[in-house]
N, C-alpha and C positions, 0 to 999 in steps of 0.2 A: 246538794245536787240540783235543787230548784234554781239556785243562783247560776250555776254553771250552764244550764240549758238556756236560760234567758240571755246570759252574756254571749253565748255562742250565736244565738239568733241576732242579737244586736250587732255583733261583728259583721255578719253578712249584710245587715242593713247599712252599716257605715261604708262598707266596700262599694255598695251600689249607690250611695247617696240618697237612700230612701228613708222615709219616716214610717212610723207605725201605720199610718193611714194608707200609705202606698202599698205596703205588704198586705194589709187587710183587703184592699181592693183587688190586688193581683191574685190573692188566694181565695177570693170570694168569701171572706169572713166578715162578720159584723164588726165595725171598728170598736164599738164599746166592749164587745166580747173579747177582742184581741187585746185591748188595753188592760182589761181585767186579768186575762191570762198572763200578761207580761209583768204584772205587779207581783214581785217576789214576796211581798208581805201580805198579799191578799189571800182570800180563801178559795178562789177559783184556780183550778189546775187544768192544764191542757188535755183535752181528749186526744187520743192517739190519731184520730181522723184528721184533726187540725195539724198535728205534727207532720203527718204524711203529706198533707196538702202544702204546708210550708216548705217541706223538703223538696217536693216536686217543683214548686214555684221558683226556688233558688237553683234548680237544676242539679241538685245533689243526689247521690245514690240513695235508694230506699234504705231506711234504717240508719241513716247518718247520725240522727239524734237519739237513737234508741239507748245507747250506753248512758245517756244523761236523763233518761225518762223515768228512772225509778222513783225519784222524788215526787212525781206527779201521781203516784199510786198510793200515797199516804196522806192521812189527815190527822194531825196531832199524834203521830206515831202509830195510828191504827190503819190497817190496810183498807183501801177502797177496792172492794172485790171486783166490781165491774171493770175498773181500770186494769187490774192485774189480769182479768180474764181475757180482755181484748189484746193486751200487751203480749201475753203468753201465746195466744193464738197467732198473732202476726209474726212473732219470732219463729214459731214452729213452721208455718207455711212458707216462710222465707229462708228456712234452714239456717237460722242464726243459733247454732247449737250451744255456743258458750253462753250467750245471753239467756237462752231457755233454761240452762242449768242454774244460772244465777237467780233467775226468777223463782225457780223451784226451791232453791236453797233459802230464799227469803220468806217464802210462804209455807213451806213444809218443814217444821222444826219439831223437836221433841215436846216442847211446851205448848205450841199452838199451831197445829197442822190444819191449814185451810184446804182440806181435800175436796171440799165442795167446789172451790175455784178450779182445781185441776180436773174434776169430773166434768164440769160444764164444757171445758175446752176439749177434753178427750171425746166426749159425746158428740160435739160439733164436728170434730175432725172425722170421727167414725161415720157420721151421717153423710158427710161430704166425700166419703170413700178415700180420704187421705189416711190410709190405714197404717202405713209405716210411721207417719208422724204421730199418730195416736198411740201406737203400741207402748213407747216408753212411759207415757202418762198412765196408761192402764196398768202397767207393771208396778209403777210407783204406788198407785192406790191399793193394789193387791198386797203389796208389802207393808203399807203403813196403816191401812184402815183398821181401827181398833174394834169396830163393831162387826163381828163375823157373821151376823145375821142381817146386815144392812142390804137393802135393795141395790144400793150403789155398788157395793162390793160384788154381789152376785151378778149384776149386769156386766161388770168388768171381766169376770171369769168367762162369760159368754163372748164378749168382745175379743178376748185373747184367743179363745178357741177358734172363733170365726177367722181371725187373721192368720194364725199359725197353721191351720189345718191343711193349707195348700203348700206349705213349705216342705213338709215331709210327713209321711204316715205316722212315724214315731212321735214327732212333736205334736201332731194333731191328736193322737190317741192319748198322750200324757195330759194335754190341755183338756180333752174331753172328760177324762176320769176326774180331774180336779173340779171341773165345772159341775159335774153331776152332784157333788157334795152340796152345792149351793143353789141348785136349780129351783127348789121349792121356795126360795126367798126372792126369786125374780118377779118383777111386775108381769102381769098376765100376758101382755103382748110380747115381751121379751122371752118368756117361757115358751110360748107357741113357736117362735122363730128358732129358739134353741133346739127344741125337739125336731123341728123340720131339718135343721142342719145336721143333727145327729143321724137322722135317717139317711140323708144323702151321703154322709161320710161313710156309713157302713154299707150303703148300696154300692159305692165305688169300690169297696173291698169285697163285694159279693158275699158279705157276711149276712146271709138271709135271716138267720135266727134273730139277730139284733134289729134288722130292718123291720121284721114282723113285730117284735116286742115293742119297739119305740113307735111304730105305726099305730099300734093299739093304744099306747099311752096318749099319743097326739089325738087320736080319734075321740077318746073319752074327755080329753081336756078341751078340745075345740068345740065339739058338739054340732057345729054348723059352719058354713062358709068355706073360704079358701083352704084353710088348714085342715078342716074336716075332709074336704075333697082330696087333698094331697095325701092324707093319711090312708084313706081307702085306696087311692091309686097305687101307692107303693105296696100295700098289702096284696093287691091283685097281682103285682109283678112277682112278689114272693111266691104266691100260690102257683103261678105259672112255672116259676123256676123249680118248684117242688113237684111239678107234674100233677097238681091238684086242679085240673081244668074246670070241673064243675064248681068248686069253691071260688075260683078266679072269676067265673062268669057271674056268680051270685054277688060277689063284691063289686064287679063292674056295673051290674044293674043298680046297685045301691049308690055308687058315686055318680052315676049318670043323672040321678035325681037331685043332686046338689045344686047345679045351675047349668046353663047352656054350654059353658066352657068345657064341661066334662062329658058332653054327649058325643 
């Protein structure tokens, strides 16, 4: 496939009457780098940034060369993780679903599952709020991760709950129950956010007992700062809902001391 990619680029050069240096200049690539990339017997492979730039320079649609890019992600039959990570990310954000599936089939196998690559991309998509693009990757990790106490797996259970909780109460509740089995394995910052989202989920359902219980858990886990203040704030809401005005006022005076935001 490395040969096919380079031949395809050469055909575009021939059509334009360009040499390697002309394309390198037009695409703002170092001529020596481009020559090394074009050497099918060399050790240098095209970064996907360079492929996208070349594609744009030729005036071709984004992803035109992606079906030929797989060969750039291997070195002596071993995957180059950062190449696959960026390749998978770009296929996901550009909605190249078939290519995404082909990438996942290449790196997630029974013998050698590179779930760390998948998680890097899923995490990036989640942080960028590309939630629907992230969800299939999250589901794949949940299905295939052999380490049931891994932080990666636990984090994916939180990500799934976060994404599906707004789809329907039933889906959200099912994802919440499954997430709770893994919450102690989550990194501390993820665990704090997970408890916060559990509280808001039950608050929307006006399930005051669970809001109170998980508010207490978050209070003890956070001990200070934003999450501590939010835990107390929701406890005060519950106390008011239960008609316990004095207790609500006591909690209010407590969270007002967290910082100026809660005054």
